[in-house]
C-alpha positions as CSV (number, residue, x, y, z in Angstrom):
1,M,0.0,0.0,0.0
2,R,1.3,3.4,-0.9
3,K,0.6,6.9,0.4
4,S,-2.6,8.3,-1.1
5,G,-1.8,11.9,-1.8
6,A,-4.6,14.3,-2.6
7,F,-7.3,13.1,-4.9
8,T,-10.9,14.3,-5.0
9,V,-11.9,15.0,-8.6
10,T,-15.6,14.4,-8.1
11,C,-18.6,16.0,-6.7
12,V,-20.4,13.3,-4.8
13,A,-24.2,13.4,-4.5
14,L,-27.1,12.6,-2.3
15,S,-30.5,12.5,-3.9
16,F,-33.1,12.5,-1.2
17,M,-36.5,13.9,-1.7
18,A,-39.1,14.9,0.9
19,S,-42.8,15.5,0.6
20,I,-44.0,17.6,3.5
21,G,-47.3,19.2,2.2
22,T,-45.4,21.7,0.2
23,A,-42.6,21.6,-2.3
24,D,-39.1,23.1,-2.9
25,A,-36.5,23.3,-5.6
26,G,-36.5,20.2,-7.8
27,E,-39.1,17.5,-7.4
28,G,-39.9,17.0,-3.8
29,G,-36.8,19.1,-2.9
30,G,-34.4,16.6,-4.4
31,S,-31.2,17.3,-6.2
32,N,-28.3,15.2,-7.5
33,L,-25.9,17.9,-6.4
34,M,-24.5,17.4,-3.0
35,L,-23.0,20.7,-2.2
36,G,-19.8,20.9,-0.2
37,G,-18.6,17.5,-1.4
38,T,-15.4,19.0,-3.0
39,T,-13.1,21.3,-1.0
40,F,-9.3,21.3,-0.6
41,Q,-7.0,19.8,-3.3
42,T,-9.9,18.8,-5.5
43,P,-8.2,19.0,-9.0
44,V,-4.9,17.4,-8.0
45,F,-4.2,14.1,-9.8
46,P,-2.1,11.4,-8.2
47,E,0.0,8.7,-9.8
48,T,-1.4,5.7,-11.7
49,G,-3.3,3.3,-9.5
50,F,-6.5,2.4,-7.6
51,Y,-7.9,4.8,-5.0
52,Y,-10.7,4.6,-2.5
53,S,-12.4,7.5,-0.7
54,N,-15.0,7.3,2.0
55,Y,-17.1,10.4,2.6
56,I,-19.5,10.8,5.6
57,N,-21.9,13.7,5.4
58,Y,-24.4,14.7,8.0
59,Y,-27.0,17.3,7.1
60,H,-29.6,18.9,9.4
61,A,-32.2,21.5,8.5
62,S,-35.0,23.1,10.5
63,R,-36.2,25.5,7.8
64,L,-37.9,25.0,4.5
65,N,-37.9,28.4,2.8
66,D,-40.3,29.6,0.1
67,G,-39.3,31.9,-2.8
68,D,-39.2,34.9,-0.5
69,G,-37.0,33.2,2.1
70,N,-39.8,32.7,4.6
71,N,-39.9,29.4,6.6
72,V,-43.1,27.6,5.6
73,V,-42.8,24.5,7.9
74,P,-42.1,25.9,11.4
75,D,-41.8,22.4,13.0
76,L,-39.5,20.8,10.4
77,S,-36.6,18.6,11.4
78,L,-34.7,17.0,8.6
79,N,-31.7,14.8,9.2
80,A,-29.6,12.9,6.6
81,V,-26.5,10.8,7.0
82,V,-24.8,9.5,3.9
83,D,-21.9,7.2,3.4
84,Y,-20.3,7.7,0.0
85,N,-17.9,5.1,-1.3
86,Q,-15.8,6.4,-4.2
87,F,-13.7,4.1,-6.4
88,V,-11.2,5.6,-8.9
89,Y,-8.6,4.1,-11.3
90,V,-6.0,6.5,-12.6
91,T,-4.8,5.0,-15.9
92,P,-1.2,5.0,-17.2
93,F,-2.5,6.7,-20.5
94,E,-1.4,10.3,-21.0
95,L,-2.0,12.8,-23.8
96,G,0.5,15.5,-23.6
97,D,0.2,16.9,-20.0
98,M,-3.3,15.4,-19.5
99,K,-3.9,12.3,-17.4
100,F,-7.0,10.1,-17.4
101,A,-9.1,8.2,-14.9
102,V,-12.5,6.5,-14.4
103,G,-14.6,6.2,-11.3
104,A,-17.8,5.5,-9.5
105,V,-19.5,6.6,-6.3
106,V,-21.9,4.3,-4.4
107,P,-23.9,6.2,-1.7
108,L,-25.7,4.6,1.3
109,A,-28.2,7.0,3.0
110,T,-30.4,7.3,6.0
111,V,-32.9,10.2,6.0
112,R,-35.4,11.1,8.7
113,Q,-38.0,13.8,8.5
114,D,-40.3,15.1,11.3
115,A,-43.0,17.6,10.3
116,G,-46.6,18.2,11.2
117,G,-46.4,15.5,13.9
118,V,-45.5,12.9,11.3
119,T,-42.1,11.1,11.2
120,S,-40.8,9.5,8.0
121,R,-37.6,7.6,7.6
122,E,-35.8,5.7,4.8
123,T,-32.5,3.8,4.7
124,G,-30.8,2.2,1.7
125,L,-28.9,2.7,-1.5
126,A,-29.1,6.1,-3.1
127,D,-28.4,7.0,-6.8
128,I,-25.1,5.7,-8.0
129,L,-22.8,8.1,-9.9
130,I,-20.5,6.6,-12.6
131,Q,-17.7,8.7,-14.1
132,P,-16.5,7.2,-17.4
133,L,-14.2,10.2,-18.1
134,I,-12.0,12.0,-15.7
135,V,-9.2,14.2,-17.1
136,G,-6.5,16.1,-15.2
137,W,-3.9,18.7,-16.1
138,E,-1.3,20.6,-14.1
139,Q,1.3,23.2,-14.7
140,G,3.3,24.1,-11.6
141,N,0.9,25.0,-8.9
142,F,-2.1,25.3,-11.2
143,H,-4.4,22.3,-11.5
144,V,-7.4,21.5,-13.6
145,A,-9.7,18.5,-13.6
146,F,-12.8,17.7,-15.7
147,V,-15.3,15.0,-14.8
148,Q,-18.2,13.7,-16.8
149,G,-20.7,12.0,-14.5
150,V,-24.0,10.1,-15.0
151,F,-26.4,9.4,-12.1
152,L,-28.2,6.1,-12.3
153,P,-31.8,5.7,-10.9
154,T,-30.7,3.0,-8.4
155,G,-31.9,4.6,-5.2
156,Q,-35.0,3.5,-3.2
157,Y,-38.1,5.3,-4.6
158,D,-41.8,5.2,-4.0
159,P,-44.0,8.0,-5.4
160,N,-46.4,7.7,-2.4
161,S,-43.6,7.9,0.2
162,Q,-43.0,10.9,2.4
163,V,-39.3,10.6,2.0
164,N,-37.2,9.1,-0.9
165,I,-33.5,8.6,-1.2
166,G,-33.6,8.0,-4.9
167,R,-34.9,10.3,-7.6
168,N,-36.2,7.8,-10.2
169,T,-34.4,9.8,-13.0
170,W,-31.2,9.8,-14.9
171,A,-29.1,12.9,-14.5
172,Y,-26.0,14.1,-16.4
173,Q,-23.3,16.2,-14.7
174,P,-20.2,17.7,-16.3
175,Q,-17.9,19.2,-13.7
176,L,-14.8,21.4,-13.8
177,S,-12.4,22.0,-10.9
178,L,-9.7,24.7,-10.9
179,G,-7.1,25.3,-8.3
180,Y,-3.9,27.2,-7.4
181,I,-2.2,25.1,-4.8
182,D,1.1,25.9,-3.1
183,P,2.0,22.9,-1.0
184,Q,3.7,25.2,1.5
185,G,1.5,28.2,1.1
186,W,-2.0,29.3,-0.1
187,E,-4.6,27.3,-1.9
188,A,-7.7,28.6,-3.8
189,T,-9.9,26.0,-5.4
190,A,-13.3,26.1,-7.1
191,T,-15.5,23.3,-8.5
192,L,-18.3,24.1,-10.9
193,S,-21.0,21.4,-11.5
194,Y,-24.0,21.5,-13.9
195,V,-26.8,19.0,-13.7
196,T,-29.5,18.3,-16.3
197,N,-32.3,15.9,-15.2
198,S,-34.4,13.5,-17.2
199,K,-38.2,13.2,-16.8
200,N,-39.6,11.3,-13.8
201,K,-42.5,9.2,-15.3
202,D,-43.6,8.0,-11.9
203,A,-43.6,11.3,-10.1
204,M,-44.3,12.0,-6.5
205,I,-47.8,12.9,-5.4
206,S,-47.9,16.4,-4.0
207,L,-50.1,19.5,-3.6
208,L,-48.7,20.9,-6.9
209,N,-48.8,17.6,-8.7
210,P,-51.9,15.7,-7.3
211,T,-52.2,13.3,-10.2
212,G,-48.5,12.3,-10.2
213,A,-48.0,13.5,-13.8
214,D,-44.6,13.3,-15.4
215,Y,-42.2,15.8,-13.7
216,R,-38.9,17.2,-14.9
217,S,-36.7,19.1,-12.4
218,G,-34.9,22.2,-13.7
219,N,-31.2,22.5,-14.6
220,E,-28.9,23.2,-11.7
221,L,-25.6,24.9,-11.1
222,G,-23.4,24.3,-8.1
223,I,-20.1,25.9,-7.1
224,D,-17.9,24.6,-4.2
225,F,-14.9,26.6,-3.1
226,A,-12.1,26.4,-0.6
227,V,-9.4,28.9,0.4
228,G,-6.8,27.5,2.7
229,Y,-3.2,27.7,3.9
230,N,-0.8,24.8,3.9
231,F,1.2,25.2,7.1
232,T,3.1,22.1,6.0
233,P,2.5,19.9,2.9
234,N,0.6,17.6,5.2
235,F,-1.6,20.1,7.1
236,E,-4.0,22.7,5.8
237,I,-6.8,24.8,7.3
238,G,-9.1,27.3,5.7
239,L,-12.5,28.5,4.6
240,T,-15.0,26.3,2.7
241,G,-18.4,27.0,1.2
242,Y,-20.7,26.6,-1.8
243,Y,-23.4,28.3,-3.9
244,Y,-26.4,26.7,-5.6
245,K,-28.7,28.1,-8.2
246,Q,-31.4,26.4,-10.2
247,L,-31.3,27.9,-13.7
248,S,-34.5,26.7,-15.2
249,D,-38.1,26.0,-14.0
250,D,-39.4,22.6,-12.9
251,K,-42.1,21.4,-15.4
252,I,-45.1,19.1,-15.0
253,S,-46.7,17.4,-18.0
254,D,-50.2,18.0,-16.7
255,P,-51.1,21.5,-18.0
256,A,-53.1,22.6,-15.0
257,S,-50.5,21.5,-12.5
258,N,-47.7,23.1,-14.6
259,Q,-49.6,26.4,-14.7
260,A,-50.0,26.3,-11.0
261,L,-46.3,25.6,-10.6
262,Q,-45.5,28.7,-12.6
263,D,-48.2,31.0,-11.2
264,F,-47.9,30.2,-7.5
265,A,-44.3,28.9,-7.1
266,N,-42.4,30.6,-9.9
267,G,-41.2,27.3,-11.3
268,L,-39.7,26.3,-7.9
269,R,-36.3,27.7,-8.8
270,G,-34.1,27.1,-5.7
271,Q,-30.9,28.7,-4.4
272,V,-28.7,28.6,-1.3
273,A,-25.3,29.7,-0.2
274,A,-23.0,28.4,2.6
275,I,-19.8,29.3,4.4
276,G,-17.7,27.3,6.8
277,I,-14.3,26.1,8.0
278,G,-12.3,23.0,7.3
279,A,-9.0,21.2,7.5
280,R,-6.9,18.6,5.7
281,Y,-4.3,16.3,7.3
282,L,-2.1,13.7,5.4
283,T,-0.7,10.7,7.3
284,S,0.8,7.3,6.4
285,F,-2.7,5.9,6.8
286,G,-4.3,8.1,4.2
287,E,-5.5,11.7,3.8
288,F,-8.2,13.0,6.1
289,Y,-10.6,16.0,5.6
290,A,-13.2,17.6,7.8
291,H,-15.4,20.7,7.3
292,V,-18.7,22.3,8.5
293,D,-20.7,24.7,6.4
294,R,-23.7,26.8,7.5
295,E,-26.3,27.7,4.9
296,F,-28.0,31.0,4.4
297,A,-30.1,32.9,1.8
298,A,-32.1,29.7,0.9
299,R,-35.0,30.1,-1.6
300,N,-37.4,27.2,-2.4
301,R,-35.4,24.7,-0.5
302,T,-34.2,23.7,3.0
303,Q,-31.7,25.7,4.9
304,G,-29.4,24.1,7.5
305,T,-25.9,22.8,8.4
306,S,-23.7,20.3,6.6
307,A,-20.8,18.5,8.1
308,W,-18.3,16.3,6.3
309,I,-15.5,13.8,7.1
310,R,-13.5,12.3,4.3
311,W,-10.7,9.7,4.0
312,N,-8.6,8.9,0.9
313,I,-6.3,5.9,0.5
314,A,-4.3,4.4,-2.4
315,F,-3.8,0.7,-3.1
């Protein structure tokens, strides 16, 4: 076994959906973007070989905001714990200064929702992310990584359930990570992800979609960022955060439901921002990351706190 080095060229994702008598960005509040999944050292490519990363994310929210930022479910308590298992193979093939890899992420999730005196809970496999193309480039302290990802509808899903950990759709995610990383100084890294969603032909029953007509969630943009200082090549601390914006309206195939979606909910376009603090530590047993982000300015989605612990190892 060899030392892992830094390697996190993917945005991992949880795709839970909640139905709590209202709705928020994306069908049932779901999204294949798990914000905050990429932080320090994201675009750095390691040497050829197999790599495993384990991500643990805990998310808690007590607010569901409408389009004006008002909390519409005062007694909400939403808690999610997700265990992401990422497998990556960095190939020996190179094209000029570019390196290539392939990967997959297998998430296991537990979600509990308490609202209106009703408790709902689901545990199981969420939507798997496959990454058939990962490309990396570096020049000195500048690093770039591109990932093409496809989300598979593998997660548990029931259109009549109060909580789902799968979305019952395919989704496509190109992702670009850029970073300036001085191993004995400052780092500034940003990861941009864009998600397009397929149509859900067995949609969740909700107030805005009482017949369960076909539902397509709008296109989404997510930006993760990290600014840190490497006190040594093995230890770093800094600021982390993210920004999310839904760029197009949700759409329902039933004309009456779709009109209501546009008239009363403005297409359920969501947004949120977050800021936090994190650290990275490299040991002979692998590389460890931890950070906590606090959300604010949420529109048409939940607003809460997200905490991450991550471990990378090479084989």
